[in-house]
Each structure stands twice: as structure tokens, then as C-alpha cells.
N, CA, C and O atoms as a GROMACS GRO file, in nm:
protein
  332
    1MET      N    1   1.227   1.155   1.509
    1MET     CA    2   1.260   1.022   1.585
    1MET      C    3   1.180   1.024   1.688
    1MET      O    4   1.125   1.126   1.730
    2PRO      N    5   1.168   0.910   1.735
    2PRO     CA    6   1.056   0.885   1.854
    2PRO      C    7   1.096   1.000   1.985
    2PRO      O    8   1.204   1.057   2.001
    3PHE      N    9   0.998   1.009   2.051
    3PHE     CA   10   1.001   1.066   2.169
    3PHE      C   11   1.081   0.984   2.279
    3PHE      O   12   1.118   0.871   2.246
    4ASP      N   13   1.107   1.025   2.394
    4ASP     CA   14   1.171   0.944   2.498
    4ASP      C   15   1.104   0.821   2.537
    4ASP      O   16   1.163   0.714   2.550
    5ALA      N   17   0.977   0.839   2.555
    5ALA     CA   18   0.897   0.744   2.580
    5ALA      C   19   0.780   0.727   2.497
    5ALA      O   20   0.707   0.819   2.460
    6ALA      N   21   0.766   0.605   2.471
    6ALA     CA   22   0.649   0.554   2.402
    6ALA      C   23   0.517   0.568   2.490
    6ALA      O   24   0.518   0.585   2.612
    7PRO      N   25   0.407   0.558   2.416
    7PRO     CA   26   0.272   0.577   2.494
    7PRO      C   27   0.246   0.450   2.570
    7PRO      O   28   0.319   0.351   2.559
    8SER      N   29   0.154   0.455   2.638
    8SER     CA   30   0.126   0.350   2.751
    8SER      C   31  -0.031   0.349   2.742
    8SER      O   32  -0.090   0.287   2.830
    9ASP      N   33  -0.098   0.408   2.651
    9ASP     CA   34  -0.245   0.395   2.639
    9ASP      C   35  -0.315   0.248   2.615
    9ASP      O   36  -0.250   0.162   2.556
   10PRO      N   37  -0.391   0.232   2.642
   10PRO     CA   38  -0.451   0.072   2.631
   10PRO      C   39  -0.512   0.077   2.487
   10PRO      O   40  -0.600  -0.002   2.456
   11THR      N   41  -0.476   0.147   2.421
   11THR     CA   42  -0.537   0.184   2.278
   11THR      C   43  -0.434   0.244   2.176
   11THR      O   44  -0.350   0.329   2.208
   12LEU      N   45  -0.446   0.196   2.062
   12LEU     CA   46  -0.364   0.257   1.941
   12LEU      C   47  -0.361   0.388   1.938
   12LEU      O   48  -0.465   0.452   1.947
   13THR      N   49  -0.230   0.451   1.924
   13THR     CA   50  -0.214   0.582   1.903
   13THR      C   51  -0.164   0.625   1.776
   13THR      O   52  -0.092   0.550   1.711
   14PRO      N   53  -0.203   0.764   1.726
   14PRO     CA   54  -0.122   0.805   1.621
   14PRO      C   55   0.054   0.790   1.665
   14PRO      O   56   0.126   0.787   1.566
   15TYR      N   57   0.099   0.784   1.749
   15TYR     CA   58   0.247   0.768   1.771
   15TYR      C   59   0.264   0.625   1.723
   15TYR      O   60   0.350   0.600   1.639
   16ASP      N   61   0.190   0.537   1.769
   16ASP     CA   62   0.206   0.387   1.723
   16ASP      C   63   0.191   0.368   1.589
   16ASP      O   64   0.266   0.286   1.537
   17ARG      N   65   0.108   0.427   1.518
   17ARG     CA   66   0.086   0.435   1.383
   17ARG      C   67   0.221   0.464   1.303
   17ARG      O   68   0.271   0.393   1.216
   18GLU      N   69   0.270   0.592   1.356
   18GLU     CA   70   0.387   0.639   1.308
   18GLU      C   71   0.514   0.545   1.308
   18GLU      O   72   0.580   0.520   1.208
   19TYR      N   73   0.535   0.499   1.427
   19TYR     CA   74   0.645   0.412   1.461
   19TYR      C   75   0.626   0.281   1.464
   19TYR      O   76   0.689   0.220   1.550
   20VAL      N   77   0.550   0.217   1.387
   20VAL     CA   78   0.538   0.089   1.386
   20VAL      C   79   0.668   0.007   1.330
   20VAL      O   80   0.717  -0.090   1.387
   21VAL      N   81   0.714   0.064   1.208
   21VAL     CA   82   0.842  -0.003   1.190
   21VAL      C   83   0.947  -0.008   1.296
   21VAL      O   84   1.008  -0.112   1.321
   22THR      N   85   0.967   0.106   1.361
   22THR     CA   86   1.063   0.123   1.467
   22THR      C   87   1.024   0.000   1.568
   22THR      O   88   1.115  -0.075   1.603
   23TYR      N   89   0.895  -0.021   1.614
   23TYR     CA   90   0.869  -0.118   1.703
   23TYR      C   91   0.914  -0.279   1.652
   23TYR      O   92   0.960  -0.366   1.727
   24MET      N   93   0.889  -0.294   1.508
   24MET     CA   94   0.938  -0.398   1.444
   24MET      C   95   1.099  -0.423   1.450
   24MET      O   96   1.140  -0.537   1.468
   25ARG      N   97   1.176  -0.329   1.436
   25ARG     CA   98   1.324  -0.314   1.450
   25ARG      C   99   1.363  -0.361   1.592
   25ARG      O  100   1.465  -0.426   1.614
   26LEU      N  101   1.260  -0.317   1.698
   26LEU     CA  102   1.325  -0.337   1.828
   26LEU      C  103   1.287  -0.468   1.837
   26LEU      O  104   1.373  -0.540   1.887
   27LEU      N  105   1.193  -0.518   1.808
   27LEU     CA  106   1.140  -0.668   1.842
   27LEU      C  107   1.250  -0.754   1.738
   27LEU      O  108   1.297  -0.856   1.788
   28ASP      N  109   1.283  -0.728   1.632
   28ASP     CA  110   1.378  -0.814   1.569
   28ASP      C  111   1.524  -0.801   1.657
   28ASP      O  112   1.581  -0.905   1.690
   29ALA      N  113   1.573  -0.689   1.688
   29ALA     CA  114   1.676  -0.665   1.778
   29ALA      C  115   1.669  -0.771   1.905
   29ALA      O  116   1.750  -0.861   1.926
   30ASP      N  117   1.571  -0.745   1.971
   30ASP     CA  118   1.548  -0.815   2.112
   30ASP      C  119   1.538  -0.982   2.076
   30ASP      O  120   1.564  -1.069   2.160
   31ALA      N  121   1.503  -1.006   1.960
   31ALA     CA  122   1.513  -1.138   1.917
   31ALA      C  123   1.633  -1.195   1.882
   31ALA      O  124   1.652  -1.316   1.897
   32ASP      N  125   1.713  -1.123   1.839
   32ASP     CA  126   1.847  -1.147   1.806
   32ASP      C  127   1.952  -1.132   1.918
   32ASP      O  128   2.068  -1.173   1.908
   33GLY      N  129   1.898  -1.068   2.030
   33GLY     CA  130   1.990  -1.053   2.143
   33GLY      C  131   2.079  -0.950   2.145
   33GLY      O  132   2.189  -0.955   2.201
   34ALA      N  133   2.031  -0.850   2.081
   34ALA     CA  134   2.107  -0.726   2.060
   34ALA      C  135   2.136  -0.648   2.184
   34ALA      O  136   2.045  -0.642   2.267
   35ASP      N  137   2.258  -0.584   2.210
   35ASP     CA  138   2.275  -0.516   2.319
   35ASP      C  139   2.200  -0.386   2.316
   35ASP      O  140   2.203  -0.317   2.215
   36TRP      N  141   2.126  -0.346   2.433
   36TRP     CA  142   2.036  -0.242   2.424
   36TRP      C  143   2.090  -0.110   2.387
   36TRP      O  144   2.020  -0.031   2.324
   37ARG      N  145   2.201  -0.086   2.421
   37ARG     CA  146   2.289   0.044   2.411
   37ARG      C  147   2.290   0.046   2.242
   37ARG      O  148   2.246   0.147   2.187
   38GLU      N  149   2.330  -0.043   2.178
   38GLU     CA  150   2.344  -0.041   2.034
   38GLU      C  151   2.223  -0.020   1.960
   38GLU      O  152   2.224   0.047   1.856
   39VAL      N  153   2.111  -0.076   2.010
   39VAL     CA  154   1.972  -0.067   1.954
   39VAL      C  155   1.938   0.077   1.986
   39VAL      O  156   1.889   0.146   1.897
   40ALA      N  157   1.962   0.128   2.108
   40ALA     CA  158   1.904   0.284   2.147
   40ALA      C  159   1.989   0.360   2.048
   40ALA      O  160   1.929   0.462   2.012
   41GLU      N  161   2.087   0.349   2.001
   41GLU     CA  162   2.196   0.424   1.893
   41GLU      C  163   2.135   0.409   1.766
   41GLU      O  164   2.091   0.507   1.707
   42VAL      N  165   2.129   0.296   1.717
   42VAL     CA  166   2.109   0.263   1.581
   42VAL      C  167   1.952   0.293   1.545
   42VAL      O  168   1.920   0.354   1.443
   43VAL      N  169   1.860   0.244   1.637
   43VAL     CA  170   1.713   0.238   1.598
   43VAL      C  171   1.653   0.379   1.667
   43VAL      O  172   1.583   0.449   1.594
   44LEU      N  173   1.677   0.420   1.794
   44LEU     CA  174   1.608   0.540   1.846
   44LEU      C  175   1.703   0.640   1.825
   44LEU      O  176   1.663   0.751   1.859
   45GLN      N  177   1.833   0.635   1.773
   45GLN     CA  178   1.927   0.749   1.769
   45GLN      C  179   1.941   0.823   1.879
   45GLN      O  180   1.924   0.944   1.871
   46ILE      N  181   1.974   0.763   1.997
   46ILE     CA  182   2.010   0.826   2.121
   46ILE      C  183   2.148   0.778   2.147
   46ILE      O  184   2.179   0.664   2.112
   47ASP      N  185   2.216   0.841   2.194
   47ASP     CA  186   2.370   0.843   2.216
   47ASP      C  187   2.387   0.777   2.379
   47ASP      O  188   2.398   0.841   2.483
   48SER      N  189   2.384   0.648   2.363
   48SER     CA  190   2.364   0.575   2.508
   48SER      C  191   2.499   0.608   2.585
   48SER      O  192   2.500   0.578   2.704
   49LYS      N  193   2.603   0.662   2.535
   49LYS     CA  194   2.747   0.681   2.593
   49LYS      C  195   2.736   0.817   2.658
   49LYS      O  196   2.785   0.842   2.768
   50ARG      N  197   2.673   0.901   2.587
   50ARG     CA  198   2.635   1.014   2.646
   50ARG      C  199   2.505   1.046   2.738
   50ARG      O  200   2.496   1.123   2.834
   51GLU      N  201   2.426   0.979   2.689
   51GLU     CA  202   2.311   0.986   2.767
   51GLU      C  203   2.240   0.861   2.797
   51GLU      O  204   2.133   0.824   2.749
   52PRO      N  205   2.327   0.790   2.900
   52PRO     CA  206   2.269   0.651   2.932
   52PRO      C  207   2.150   0.624   2.980
   52PRO      O  208   2.084   0.526   2.945
   53GLU      N  209   2.115   0.705   3.059
   53GLU     CA  210   1.965   0.682   3.141
   53GLU      C  211   1.874   0.707   3.046
   53GLU      O  212   1.792   0.618   3.021
   54ARG      N  213   1.871   0.824   2.977
   54ARG     CA  214   1.777   0.842   2.857
   54ARG      C  215   1.750   0.738   2.772
   54ARG      O  216   1.636   0.698   2.748
   55ALA      N  217   1.869   0.685   2.719
   55ALA     CA  218   1.873   0.582   2.631
   55ALA      C  219   1.809   0.465   2.674
   55ALA      O  220   1.729   0.405   2.603
   56ARG      N  221   1.842   0.428   2.796
   56ARG     CA  222   1.786   0.313   2.859
   56ARG      C  223   1.637   0.321   2.886
   56ARG      O  224   1.570   0.225   2.850
   57ARG      N  225   1.580   0.416   2.941
   57ARG     CA  226   1.440   0.449   2.951
   57ARG      C  227   1.358   0.447   2.832
   57ARG      O  228   1.247   0.395   2.831
   58ALA      N  229   1.427   0.518   2.703
   58ALA     CA  230   1.351   0.525   2.580
   58ALA      C  231   1.348   0.359   2.518
   58ALA      O  232   1.251   0.319   2.454
   59TYR      N  233   1.446   0.289   2.543
   59TYR     CA  234   1.477   0.188   2.480
   59TYR      C  235   1.388   0.077   2.552
   59TYR      O  236   1.341  -0.016   2.488
   60GLU      N  237   1.369   0.091   2.676
   60GLU     CA  238   1.260  -0.018   2.748
   60GLU      C  239   1.108   0.028   2.733
   60GLU      O  240   1.018  -0.056   2.727
   61SER      N  241   1.083   0.169   2.728
   61SER     CA  242   0.974   0.218   2.686
   61SER      C  243   0.930   0.160   2.548
   61SER      O  244   0.822   0.100   2.548
   62HIS      N  245   0.981   0.168   2.458
   62HIS     CA  246   0.964   0.132   2.336
   62HIS      C  247   0.952  -0.027   2.288
   62HIS      O  248   0.876  -0.078   2.205
   63LEU      N  249   1.037  -0.074   2.356
   63LEU     CA  250   1.060  -0.240   2.340
   63LEU      C  251   0.917  -0.271   2.426
   63LEU      O  252   0.837  -0.345   2.369
   64SER      N  253   0.889  -0.233   2.527
   64SER     CA  254   0.756  -0.260   2.598
   64SER      C  255   0.645  -0.225   2.530
   64SER      O  256   0.550  -0.304   2.534
   65ARG      N  257   0.634  -0.105   2.455
   65ARG     CA  258   0.509  -0.096   2.359
   65ARG      C  259   0.512  -0.178   2.210
   65ARG      O  260   0.408  -0.206   2.150
   66ALA      N  261   0.626  -0.206   2.169
   66ALA     CA  262   0.638  -0.296   2.077
   66ALA      C  263   0.585  -0.442   2.100
   66ALA      O  264   0.522  -0.506   2.015
   67LYS      N  265   0.619  -0.490   2.234
   67LYS     CA  266   0.585  -0.605   2.264
   67LYS      C  267   0.404  -0.618   2.283
   67LYS      O  268   0.339  -0.718   2.251
   68TRP      N  269   0.349  -0.494   2.340
   68TRP     CA  270   0.219  -0.469   2.339
   68TRP      C  271   0.151  -0.489   2.211
   68TRP      O  272   0.054  -0.562   2.194
   69MET      N  273   0.220  -0.406   2.108
   69MET     CA  274   0.182  -0.394   1.973
   69MET      C  275   0.159  -0.550   1.918
   69MET      O  276   0.059  -0.588   1.857
   70SER      N  277   0.264  -0.621   1.950
   70SER     CA  278   0.271  -0.743   1.886
   70SER      C  279   0.152  -0.845   1.958
   70SER      O  280   0.108  -0.940   1.894
   71ARG      N  281   0.114  -0.823   2.071
   71ARG     CA  282  -0.015  -0.901   2.132
   71ARG      C  283  -0.137  -0.854   2.127
   71ARG      O  284  -0.236  -0.927   2.127
   72HIS      N  285  -0.139  -0.687   2.119
   72HIS     CA  286  -0.273  -0.632   2.140
   72HIS      C  287  -0.286  -0.524   2.022
   72HIS      O  288  -0.381  -0.535   1.945
   73GLY      N  289  -0.206  -0.433   2.009
   73GLY     CA  290  -0.223  -0.323   1.921
   73GLY      C  291  -0.230  -0.366   1.761
   73GLY      O  292  -0.292  -0.302   1.677
   74TYR      N  293  -0.165  -0.468   1.740
   74TYR     CA  294  -0.163  -0.495   1.603
   74TYR      C  295  -0.310  -0.514   1.527
   74TYR      O  296  -0.340  -0.473   1.414
   75ARG      N  297  -0.392  -0.587   1.619
   75ARG     CA  298  -0.530  -0.607   1.585
   75ARG      C  299  -0.616  -0.486   1.568
   75ARG      O  300  -0.707  -0.486   1.485
   76GLN      N  301  -0.589  -0.382   1.646
   76GLN     CA  302  -0.651  -0.268   1.633
   76GLN      C  303  -0.589  -0.201   1.490
   76GLN      O  304  -0.666  -0.154   1.406
   77LEU      N  305  -0.450  -0.201   1.472
   77LEU     CA  306  -0.407  -0.138   1.354
   77LEU      C  307  -0.457  -0.209   1.220
   77LEU      O  308  -0.466  -0.142   1.117
   78LEU      N  309  -0.490  -0.353   1.220
   78LEU     CA  310  -0.569  -0.411   1.108
   78LEU      C  311  -0.690  -0.362   1.093
   78LEU      O  312  -0.724  -0.298   0.994
   79ARG      N  313  -0.778  -0.392   1.207
   79ARG     CA  314  -0.891  -0.324   1.207
   79ARG      C  315  -0.932  -0.184   1.141
   79ARG      O  316  -1.041  -0.156   1.090
   80SER      N  317  -0.817  -0.103   1.156
   80SER     CA  318  -0.852   0.033   1.129
   80SER      C  319  -0.806   0.039   0.966
   80SER      O  320  -0.812   0.145   0.904
   81GLY      N  321  -0.767  -0.066   0.914
   81GLY     CA  322  -0.756  -0.070   0.759
   81GLY      C  323  -0.594  -0.030   0.736
   81GLY      O  324  -0.568   0.024   0.629
   82TRP      N  325  -0.501  -0.050   0.818
   82TRP     CA  326  -0.386  -0.034   0.791
   82TRP      C  327  -0.319  -0.138   0.720
   82TRP      O  328  -0.350  -0.252   0.758
   83THR      N  329  -0.212  -0.127   0.600
   83THR     CA  330  -0.191  -0.222   0.530
   83THR      C  331   0.012  -0.213   0.538
   83THR      O  332   0.079  -0.296   0.477
   0.00000   0.00000   0.00000
């Protein structure tokens, strides 16, 4: 499962490649207006009741990276031959 924080590198990382589906799930949940606590539990598998601060940080970090991927990272992913 994902680490507590997604990368913030200006380029695509191996972590990004591994968790691209997670990023898509986060973007879908965000578009649907899902509660971050539920998303943290279902998608990131972090108990938001037991570890609310960790869950919130992980959620925000990964959602931010997912948005970066949708604007920039996907180009690098496609250029590298990812299908």
C-alpha cells in the first residue's frame, strides 16, 4: 500500500508508476465529492478514526500528486511507453 506521502518530484517516479491506479481512484472520488476519511480508508487503507492526522496527510499528499499526474505526469508516463 502507498506510503504516507506521495512523491513531490517534478518528474515521474517509480512510485508514480506503481500507484497510477490509486491516483485515478483518488481523482474519481474527488470528482464524486467523496469524504476524505472514507477515501483514506478505502483507497489508501489508513484508518481515519484511529490515525486521523496520518490519514489526512496521506490523502492530501496523494490527491495532490494525482492532480499533478493528470496535468503533467501522464505525458511522461505515455512517452515512456506505459500503456
